[in-house]
Backbone as CSV, one residue per row, in Angstrom:
resi,resn,N_x,N_y,N_z,CA_x,CA_y,CA_z,C_x,C_y,C_z
1,SER,119.826,96.253,103.807,120.557,96.509,102.606,119.834,95.820,101.415
2,TYR,120.273,96.157,100.211,119.726,95.617,99.010,120.800,94.930,98.168
3,ILE,120.374,93.955,97.372,121.311,93.286,96.455,121.431,94.163,95.215
4,LEU,122.612,94.632,94.900,122.819,95.533,93.786,123.638,94.858,92.688
5,SER,123.248,95.070,91.461,123.939,94.432,90.357,125.287,95.123,90.056
6,PRO,126.360,94.351,89.870,127.630,94.971,89.497,127.562,95.662,88.116
7,LEU,126.554,95.355,87.328,126.397,96.003,86.020,125.982,97.469,86.193
8,SER,125.380,97.792,87.321,124.886,99.149,87.531,125.629,99.891,88.634
9,THR,126.125,99.141,89.567,126.663,99.784,90.811,128.130,99.491,91.010
10,PRO,128.966,100.481,91.029,130.409,100.257,91.334,130.538,99.682,92.756
11,PRO,131.563,98.864,92.989,131.678,98.204,94.298,132.035,99.178,95.436
12,THR,132.618,100.323,95.139,133.053,101.226,96.199,132.534,102.645,96.016
13,ALA,131.463,102.829,95.233,130.940,104.174,95.004,129.455,104.099,94.757
14,TYR,128.792,105.262,94.819,127.380,105.349,94.528,127.134,105.484,93.016
15,ILE,125.935,105.170,92.618,125.568,105.334,91.202,125.579,106.834,90.869
16,ASP,126.145,107.174,89.732,126.074,108.557,89.237,124.627,108.819,88.757
17,MET,123.938,109.702,89.499,122.535,109.901,89.228,122.295,110.575,87.870
18,ALA,123.286,111.244,87.303,123.105,111.917,86.019,123.339,110.983,84.863
19,THR,124.294,110.062,84.974,124.660,109.215,83.849,124.487,107.728,84.099
20,GLY,124.235,107.316,85.362,124.196,105.921,85.709,122.872,105.265,85.287
21,ASP,122.803,103.964,85.534,121.639,103.189,85.145,121.288,102.246,86.282
22,LEU,120.108,101.683,86.259,119.677,100.686,87.252,119.439,99.367,86.567
23,VAL,119.730,98.283,87.255,119.492,96.946,86.735,118.614,96.217,87.718
24,GLY,117.473,95.655,87.252,116.556,94.974,88.128,115.681,94.040,87.377
25,THR,114.659,93.438,88.090,113.737,92.483,87.462,112.302,92.940,87.584
26,GLY,112.064,94.222,87.867,110.703,94.670,88.079,109.970,95.013,86.773
27,PRO,108.732,95.479,86.865,107.906,95.735,85.668,108.240,97.045,84.974
28,PHE,109.122,97.870,85.545,109.438,99.155,84.931,110.928,99.315,84.713
29,VAL,111.291,100.096,83.676,112.659,100.358,83.322,112.996,101.814,83.653
30,TYR,114.074,101.992,84.341,114.517,103.363,84.722,114.935,104.159,83.536
31,ASP,114.484,105.390,83.413,114.833,106.271,82.346,115.831,107.349,82.791
32,ASN,115.418,108.184,83.750,116.262,109.275,84.158,115.794,109.866,85.464
33,TYR,116.698,110.615,86.093,116.426,111.294,87.361,116.850,112.740,87.254
34,THR,115.957,113.658,87.572,116.290,115.073,87.679,116.277,115.473,89.134
35,SER,117.403,115.905,89.639,117.583,116.163,91.074,116.478,117.111,91.607
36,ASN,115.798,116.634,92.678,114.773,117.400,93.368,113.559,117.710,92.475
37,VAL,113.421,117.031,91.340,112.283,117.290,90.457,111.493,116.016,90.208
38,GLU,112.100,114.989,89.585,111.344,113.786,89.224,112.250,112.648,88.873
39,VAL,111.648,111.417,88.910,112.303,110.187,88.452,111.323,109.550,87.424
40,ASN,111.822,109.153,86.240,110.996,108.629,85.179,111.289,107.168,84.883
41,PHE,110.200,106.389,84.588,110.311,104.995,84.225,109.355,104.715,83.059
42,HIS,109.616,103.640,82.334,108.678,103.165,81.311,108.433,101.658,81.538
43,ALA,107.304,101.167,80.994,106.958,99.749,81.223,107.952,98.850,80.513
44,PHE,108.318,97.749,81.202,109.226,96.723,80.671,108.442,95.741,79.807
45,ASN,108.682,95.765,78.466,107.920,94.959,77.529,107.993,93.443,77.846
46,ASN,109.093,92.983,78.328,109.326,91.528,78.549,109.211,91.104,79.999
47,TYR,108.514,91.930,80.788,108.317,91.566,82.192,107.622,90.173,82.288
48,TRP,108.081,89.321,83.229,107.594,87.942,83.251,106.119,87.807,83.489
49,LYS,105.472,88.838,84.106,104.010,88.763,84.314,103.266,89.548,83.271
50,GLY,103.946,90.004,82.253,103.314,90.765,81.209,103.589,92.250,81.350
51,LYS,103.529,92.958,80.264,103.767,94.361,80.271,102.702,95.106,81.131
52,ALA,103.139,96.060,81.945,102.234,96.822,82.834,101.283,97.658,81.976
53,ASN,100.070,97.836,82.532,99.095,98.687,81.870,99.512,100.137,81.873
54,ILE,100.304,100.511,82.874,100.825,101.882,82.924,102.118,101.887,82.059
55,THR,102.071,102.600,80.948,103.218,102.579,80.030,104.326,103.500,80.439
56,ALA,104.003,104.579,81.140,105.034,105.488,81.595,104.694,105.959,83.038
57,MET,105.682,106.076,83.877,105.444,106.437,85.250,106.459,107.465,85.698
58,ARG,105.972,108.504,86.332,106.839,109.565,86.828,106.601,109.781,88.328
59,PHE,107.679,109.688,89.106,107.652,110.043,90.534,108.084,111.468,90.659
60,GLU,107.144,112.332,90.993,107.450,113.774,91.135,107.820,114.052,92.583
61,ILE,108.834,114.864,92.757,109.347,115.178,94.092,108.818,116.508,94.561
62,PHE,108.174,116.528,95.731,107.591,117.753,96.274,108.340,118.152,97.550
63,SER,108.426,119.441,97.759,109.178,119.960,98.909,108.327,119.980,100.184
64,ASP,106.994,119.939,100.035,106.157,119.989,101.239,104.882,119.196,101.006
65,LEU,104.257,118.703,102.077,103.094,117.844,102.006,101.889,118.609,101.479
66,GLY,101.754,119.862,101.851,100.597,120.648,101.415,100.497,120.719,99.917
67,THR,101.579,121.050,99.250,101.598,121.143,97.812,101.308,119.788,97.150
68,LEU,101.883,118.717,97.721,101.668,117.372,97.221,100.185,117.018,97.223
69,HIS,99.501,117.255,98.346,98.096,116.888,98.434,97.233,117.798,97.551
70,ASP,97.587,119.076,97.473,96.862,119.988,96.623,96.930,119.572,95.157
71,GLU,98.113,119.106,94.735,98.277,118.666,93.362,97.457,117.402,93.097
72,LEU,97.381,116.526,94.145,96.537,115.320,93.981,95.039,115.730,93.777
73,LEU,94.591,116.661,94.582,93.178,117.092,94.467,92.928,117.823,93.162
74,ALA,93.961,118.466,92.601,93.804,119.182,91.323,93.923,118.290,90.136
75,GLY,94.282,117.022,90.362,94.385,116.051,89.259,95.727,115.994,88.605
76,ASN,96.714,116.690,89.168,98.056,116.680,88.569,98.912,115.529,89.133
77,VAL,98.491,114.968,90.241,99.128,113.738,90.779,98.068,112.638,90.708
78,HIS,98.419,111.484,90.180,97.411,110.456,89.893,97.351,109.350,90.943
79,PHE,98.417,109.246,91.725,98.415,108.207,92.758,99.259,108.701,93.959
80,LEU,98.742,108.512,95.151,99.480,108.865,96.347,99.264,107.796,97.433
81,SER,100.335,107.162,97.781,100.258,106.136,98.815,100.328,106.803,100.176
82,ASN,99.467,106.403,101.100,99.490,106.860,102.475,99.321,108.367,102.576
83,PRO,98.206,108.921,102.072,97.976,110.365,102.246,97.751,110.684,103.724
84,ARG,97.983,111.917,104.091,97.791,112.356,105.511,96.314,112.324,105.829
85,SER,96.026,111.937,107.055,94.623,111.696,107.473,93.775,112.922,107.373
86,TRP,94.346,114.103,107.564,93.514,115.324,107.529,93.112,115.696,106.123
87,TYR,93.570,114.907,105.120,93.115,115.103,103.745,92.102,114.050,103.309
88,TYR,91.793,113.096,104.208,90.894,112.001,103.855,89.547,112.523,103.329
89,LEU,88.951,113.462,104.040,87.608,113.945,103.695,87.632,114.591,102.328
90,ALA,88.604,115.406,102.016,88.686,116.081,100.716,88.914,115.065,99.598
91,ILE,89.741,114.057,99.855,89.989,113.013,98.852,88.709,112.181,98.586
92,LYS,88.036,111.797,99.673,86.803,110.992,99.518,85.722,111.817,98.847
93,SER,85.700,113.125,99.005,84.660,113.981,98.417,84.907,114.279,96.961
94,SER,86.115,114.030,96.476,86.412,114.385,95.081,85.818,113.311,94.125
95,PRO,85.054,113.744,93.126,84.494,112.792,92.140,85.520,112.179,91.237
96,ASN,86.745,112.747,91.243,87.801,112.305,90.326,88.820,111.386,90.992
97,LEU,88.644,111.104,92.298,89.613,110.308,93.043,88.961,109.105,93.661
98,ILE,89.699,108.045,93.772,89.243,106.835,94.481,90.067,106.653,95.741
99,PHE,89.413,106.607,96.890,90.098,106.416,98.155,90.066,104.910,98.491
100,LEU,91.225,104.288,98.473,91.287,102.864,98.658,91.932,102.522,99.984
101,ASN,91.204,101.809,100.848,91.715,101.304,102.115,92.345,99.933,101.903
102,THR,93.648,99.857,102.013,94.299,98.577,101.758,94.290,97.611,102.949
103,SER,93.688,98.091,104.047,93.493,97.248,105.275,94.837,96.798,105.880
104,THR,95.855,97.559,105.637,97.111,97.254,106.274,97.175,97.871,107.661
105,THR,97.829,97.219,108.595,97.916,97.729,109.951,99.199,98.503,110.135
106,SER,99.037,99.756,110.548,100.205,100.602,110.821,99.805,101.679,111.791
107,ASN,100.780,102.431,112.288,100.407,103.514,113.189,101.455,104.587,113.075
108,SER,100.986,105.822,113.292,101.863,106.990,113.337,101.587,107.688,114.665
109,ILE,102.626,108.138,115.316,102.511,108.792,116.593,102.815,110.307,116.431
110,TYR,101.899,111.156,116.794,102.099,112.585,116.739,102.265,113.092,118.181
111,TYR,103.245,113.929,118.410,103.459,114.464,119.736,104.055,115.839,119.639
112,LEU,103.977,116.569,120.748,104.523,117.924,120.823,105.855,117.865,121.552
113,GLY,106.930,118.062,120.816,108.268,118.012,121.439,108.571,119.359,122.106
114,MET,109.186,119.279,123.299,109.555,120.491,124.024,111.045,120.437,124.410
115,ASN,111.640,121.598,124.498,113.022,121.728,124.954,113.020,121.639,126.490
116,ASN,113.400,120.493,126.989,113.317,120.254,128.440,114.301,121.130,129.250
117,GLN,115.324,121.683,128.585,116.247,122.538,129.283,115.649,123.936,129.484
118,GLN,114.710,124.299,128.643,114.092,125.641,128.753,112.664,125.564,129.335
119,ILE,112.023,124.399,129.170,110.635,124.256,129.672,110.683,123.125,130.674
120,ASN,110.654,123.489,131.964,110.826,122.469,133.005,109.587,121.605,133.183
121,CYS,109.670,120.619,134.032,108.605,119.626,134.190,107.299,120.263,134.635
122,THR,107.366,121.238,135.543,106.139,121.842,136.056,105.454,122.660,134.964
123,ILE,106.200,123.356,134.163,105.599,124.136,133.064,105.007,123.162,132.046
124,ARG,105.687,122.093,131.783,105.162,121.099,130.826,103.844,120.501,131.349
125,GLU,103.748,120.338,132.643,102.484,119.847,133.234,101.342,120.848,132.956
126,ALA,101.629,122.144,133.203,100.586,123.130,132.962,100.193,123.142,131.479
127,ILE,101.158,123.097,130.617,100.861,123.046,129.157,100.037,121.845,128.792
128,SER,100.371,120.660,129.378,99.656,119.440,129.025,98.182,119.499,129.418
129,TYR,97.854,120.197,130.489,96.466,120.277,130.914,95.719,121.436,130.277
130,ALA,96.404,122.244,129.450,95.772,123.371,128.801,95.466,123.098,127.337
131,ILE,95.890,121.940,126.816,95.720,121.591,125.412,94.343,120.936,125.186
132,ASP,93.629,121.405,124.155,92.350,120.831,123.806,92.553,119.622,122.870
133,TYR,92.703,118.449,123.499,92.982,117.218,122.751,91.802,116.827,121.882
134,ASP,90.568,117.042,122.350,89.376,116.707,121.546,89.342,117.448,120.249
135,HIS,89.770,118.721,120.275,89.793,119.478,119.040,90.783,118.898,118.023
136,ILE,91.914,118.448,118.585,92.913,117.828,117.697,92.353,116.556,117.045
137,LEU,91.732,115.718,117.869,91.227,114.425,117.382,90.017,114.591,116.447
138,ASN,89.049,115.409,116.889,87.766,115.463,116.184,87.745,116.450,115.025
139,VAL,88.533,117.512,115.127,88.491,118.564,114.098,89.743,118.487,113.199
140,LEU,90.907,118.607,113.802,92.135,118.621,112.973,92.387,117.271,112.336
141,MET,92.133,116.187,113.063,92.362,114.857,112.537,91.089,114.223,111.952
142,GLU,89.982,114.961,112.011,88.724,114.560,111.444,88.300,113.152,111.872
143,ASN,88.468,112.865,113.186,88.077,111.570,113.783,88.834,110.397,113.190
144,ASN,90.024,110.658,112.662,90.833,109.587,112.106,92.039,109.251,112.984
145,ALA,91.935,109.564,114.269,93.019,109.286,115.204,92.462,109.009,116.573
146,GLU,93.239,108.389,117.391,92.868,108.096,118.804,93.940,108.671,119.710
147,ARG,93.535,109.001,120.923,94.482,109.508,121.906,95.385,108.368,122.377
148,ALA,96.672,108.576,122.305,97.630,107.567,122.771,97.663,107.576,124.304
149,MET,97.482,106.407,124.881,97.529,106.313,126.334,98.869,105.765,126.814
150,SER,99.726,105.436,125.888,101.025,104.867,126.222,102.011,105.200,125.110
151,PRO,103.284,105.426,125.409,104.256,105.659,124.342,104.501,104.424,123.478
152,ILE,104.044,103.262,123.969,104.164,102.001,123.201,102.765,101.584,122.847
153,THR,102.532,101.307,121.567,101.202,100.975,121.056,100.674,99.651,121.597
154,ASN,99.393,99.617,121.883,98.775,98.344,122.356,99.034,97.229,121.355
155,GLY,99.308,96.035,121.914,99.612,94.899,121.098,101.097,94.652,120.996
156,ILE,101.877,95.615,121.469,103.345,95.467,121.506,103.812,95.242,122.947
157,PHE,104.772,94.380,123.115,105.265,94.036,124.451,105.637,95.266,125.221
158,TYR,105.209,95.306,126.499,105.416,96.417,127.464,104.438,97.572,127.234
159,ALA,103.500,97.459,126.324,102.491,98.514,126.185,101.671,98.594,127.490
160,ASN,101.321,99.832,127.877,100.587,100.027,129.098,99.653,101.242,128.916
161,ASP,98.346,100.973,128.728,97.419,102.058,128.491,96.678,102.489,129.777
162,THR,97.278,102.234,130.914,96.620,102.591,132.162,97.158,103.883,132.739
163,PHE,98.012,104.565,132.005,98.582,105.825,132.483,97.463,106.891,132.626
164,ASP,97.581,107.695,133.649,96.646,108.808,133.858,97.099,109.997,133.033
165,VAL,96.808,109.939,131.718,97.313,110.964,130.792,96.511,112.265,130.965
166,PRO,97.094,113.408,130.708,96.394,114.677,130.866,95.217,114.825,129.892
167,THR,94.179,115.480,130.342,93.072,115.900,129.484,92.900,117.384,129.703
168,LEU,92.145,118.058,128.846,91.949,119.490,128.984,91.309,119.803,130.363
169,ASN,92.027,120.553,131.158,91.544,120.920,132.498,92.203,122.275,132.838
170,LEU,91.568,123.354,132.403,92.130,124.696,132.618,92.328,125.037,134.070
171,THR,91.400,124.581,134.894,91.542,124.861,136.332,92.840,124.274,136.874
172,ARG,93.105,123.010,136.553,94.339,122.383,137.039,95.568,123.075,136.409
173,ALA,95.495,123.394,135.146,96.622,124.039,134.473,96.965,125.368,135.148
174,ARG,95.920,126.116,135.528,96.132,127.435,136.166,96.652,127.255,137.610
175,LEU,96.203,126.220,138.283,96.737,125.945,139.629,98.218,125.643,139.568
176,VAL,98.629,124.909,138.516,100.020,124.599,138.323,100.811,125.885,138.050
177,MET,100.259,126.787,137.238,100.912,128.045,136.988,101.041,128.834,138.268
178,GLN,100.040,128.802,139.125,100.116,129.548,140.390,101.175,128.971,141.309
179,SER,101.370,127.637,141.232,102.425,127.024,142.076,103.805,127.497,141.716
180,MET,103.936,128.092,140.525,105.207,128.681,140.105,105.262,130.194,140.303
181,GLY,104.191,130.737,140.924,104.172,132.156,141.209,103.474,133.014,140.129
182,PHE,102.817,132.409,139.170,102.138,133.137,138.115,100.626,133.221,138.409
183,GLY,100.087,134.441,138.392,98.633,134.582,138.587,98.157,134.260,139.998
184,VAL,99.028,134.425,140.952,98.673,134.071,142.327,97.549,134.985,142.786
185,GLY,96.536,134.412,143.420,95.406,135.120,143.914,94.227,135.239,142.916
186,TRP,94.482,134.919,141.675,93.417,134.967,140.664,92.516,133.749,140.792
187,ASN,91.265,133.952,140.415,90.358,132.797,140.346,90.730,131.947,139.153
188,VAL,90.854,130.623,139.379,91.354,129.742,138.328,90.202,129.151,137.498
189,THR,88.968,129.368,137.908,87.859,128.777,137.215,87.612,129.485,135.853
190,PRO,87.499,128.738,134.762,87.232,129.378,133.476,85.929,130.178,133.498
191,GLY,85.971,131.380,132.957,84.809,132.231,132.905,84.618,133.094,134.150
192,SER,85.552,133.015,135.086,85.458,133.821,136.311,85.828,135.292,135.998
193,PRO,85.621,136.217,136.937,85.998,137.594,136.715,87.486,137.809,136.378
194,ASP,88.337,136.813,136.721,89.779,136.937,136.410,90.126,136.365,135.084
195,GLU,89.152,135.930,134.283,89.429,135.316,132.986,90.192,136.286,132.058
196,ILE,89.797,137.531,132.080,90.494,138.509,131.207,91.932,138.625,131.601
197,GLY,92.208,138.588,132.942,93.577,138.677,133.412,94.432,137.495,132.910
198,TRP,93.883,136.292,132.991,94.595,135.130,132.535,94.952,135.215,131.056
199,GLN,93.995,135.705,130.239,94.209,135.687,128.796,94.926,136.936,128.270
200,SER,95.071,137.949,129.078,95.708,139.199,128.596,97.116,139.393,129.179
201,THR,97.529,138.492,130.088,98.841,138.620,130.693,99.754,137.569,130.116
202,THR,101.025,137.935,129.852,102.007,136.987,129.369,103.067,136.753,130.433
203,PHE,103.038,135.572,131.006,104.052,135.163,132.004,105.264,134.546,131.330
204,LEU,105.042,133.819,130.278,106.131,133.064,129.591,105.915,133.186,128.085
205,THR,106.972,133.101,127.338,106.889,133.122,125.864,107.749,132.026,125.298
206,TYR,107.219,131.238,124.344,107.943,130.172,123.693,107.708,130.180,122.209
207,ASN,108.691,129.730,121.459,108.567,129.602,120.015,107.939,128.212,119.655
208,TYR,107.176,128.191,118.623,106.672,126.907,118.085,107.266,126.768,116.703
209,SER,108.153,125.771,116.516,108.832,125.537,115.236,108.124,124.417,114.465
210,TYR,107.951,124.618,113.180,107.321,123.610,112.332,107.679,123.914,110.859
211,ASN,107.410,122.974,109.988,107.695,123.188,108.571,106.510,123.842,107.889
212,ILE,106.746,125.006,107.314,105.683,125.726,106.609,105.214,124.911,105.404
213,GLY,103.929,124.852,105.211,103.355,124.042,104.148,102.703,122.768,104.661
214,ASN,103.007,122.407,105.923,102.355,121.232,106.556,101.125,121.781,107.234
215,SER,99.952,121.596,106.636,98.736,122.205,107.131,98.381,121.779,108.541
216,PHE,98.658,120.496,108.867,98.328,120.039,110.223,99.147,120.783,111.279
217,LYS,100.455,120.911,111.023,101.330,121.577,111.991,101.020,123.095,112.046
218,GLU,100.574,123.629,110.945,100.166,125.027,110.935,98.913,125.207,111.785
219,ASP,97.985,124.256,111.691,96.779,124.290,112.528,97.087,124.090,113.994
220,ILE,98.106,123.270,114.284,98.534,123.063,115.668,99.044,124.369,116.271
221,TYR,99.757,125.143,115.461,100.234,126.445,115.966,99.025,127.315,116.377
222,VAL,98.015,127.391,115.547,96.826,128.213,115.848,96.185,127.685,117.137
223,LEU,96.099,126.364,117.292,95.556,125.794,118.517,96.373,126.133,119.743
224,LEU,97.685,126.025,119.669,98.555,126.342,120.792,98.505,127.794,121.133
225,TRP,98.460,128.647,120.127,98.362,130.110,120.360,97.119,130.396,121.178
226,ASP,96.013,129.760,120.848,94.729,129.970,121.557,94.788,129.312,122.949
227,ASN,95.165,128.070,123.023,95.116,127.307,124.269,96.080,127.888,125.319
228,MET,97.300,128.164,124.910,98.305,128.637,125.854,98.029,130.005,126.392
229,ALA,97.354,130.855,125.587,96.987,132.210,126.067,96.088,132.163,127.289
230,LYS,95.370,131.070,127.463,94.440,130.964,128.597,95.138,130.668,129.899
231,ILE,96.455,130.387,129.855,97.233,130.209,131.109,98.426,131.174,131.122
232,GLY,98.350,132.195,130.287,99.382,133.259,130.341,100.663,132.902,129.626
233,ILE,100.614,131.983,128.660,101.796,131.622,127.895,101.578,132.091,126.453
234,ARG,102.574,132.872,125.961,102.494,133.339,124.592,103.272,132.415,123.671
235,VAL,102.656,131.995,122.584,103.290,131.091,121.605,103.583,131.910,120.341
236,GLU,104.827,131.970,119.969,105.197,132.746,118.763,105.474,131.814,117.597
237,ASP,105.079,132.298,116.418,105.218,131.517,115.190,106.686,131.481,114.741
238,ALA,107.272,130.279,114.722,108.649,130.130,114.291,108.710,129.108,113.152
239,GLY,107.750,129.213,112.203,107.708,128.283,111.079,108.937,128.406,110.202
240,LEU,109.351,127.262,109.680,110.567,127.156,108.840,110.267,126.568,107.502
241,THR,111.006,126.973,106.483,110.929,126.372,105.166,112.067,125.403,105.027
242,TYR,111.762,124.105,104.868,112.791,123.092,104.768,113.407,123.097,103.405
243,ASP,114.733,123.018,103.355,115.440,122.886,102.082,115.565,121.425,101.693
């Protein structure tokens, strides 16, 4: 929780965003808030460490990450804390932007969530061995990520990176599919005479849901569509626009 001034905040209600005010001791003074558009501040002349060099500051609100990063690259956004890693190369390549590594330690975990009531453990095993993890790490993440070997990050109590995590192994993935009765009798070796059969037959169909405008998740859809087709699973685009 935060300490809120009784001069700005009623004891039993929220601040009225249209007419309310904020009271604080920071270097900027609150001006106004436009719902889902922006928040405006100006420099506090009597700030104890001196007036800020930035005389006016606007926090613009974006509905999706893609637009936010595109506006940064176009010069319409002047500062972005913690940009997504798949934009690092574009930001570093821009002559008008400075990429600053603050050397803070943090981590983000990306994973593919599945509906366990519709996708059973055996199917999930086949899917896990059909995914091209190297493409995700080296191409989509531009070498700015590492494969997680444990659901708990190293350095944290109970972390264990000795798990035998899946790697891309189409032969194993197809054997698992055959154990469920799919493609029985076909050669499971990639490039075999039965390769066309594996990639042209649909045994199962699943939706992939994601927020449209998130370029990384859009690229993951393309990857899944390609990877899953090799074991007879069709992935349909179920992208959503978040309100």
